[in-house]
C-alpha positions, 0 to 999 in steps of 0.5 A: 500500500502507498500512503501520503504522509505529512511530516513536520519539517523539523521531524523530516530533517531528523529523519534525513539524519537517521533519527526517527522522531516518531513511531512508524505506527503513528505515521501510518495511522495518519497517512492517506491511502493512495488508491491503485491507478490514481492519477496525478490530479487525484493525488493533488486533490488528496494533498490539497483537499480545499484546492479548486480546479480551473480548466483552460483551453490548453492547460489545467490550473489547480488553485491551492490558496490566494495567489498560489496555484499550479498550472499543468497540462491535461496529459500530466493531470490525467496521467497515472501517479508515479512516485518520483515522476518515473 
């Protein structure tokens, strides 16, 4: 199973240094399951549940906050999600 997890920056830095500041059980319980065959757009919507999509003629805009948005091609939005963009 794949999960999306939210880790505070300070804990992530500790994790990168080889220290585990929390239990794996806590992380898993607070994770969001990624469905099989999820698209990049579905993952974006899971990561930013209050985001709003706007469709334009040549691209998609995903608004995540005031003056904060992501523009992407329809092909990318609808493509299967692959960790690390592989």
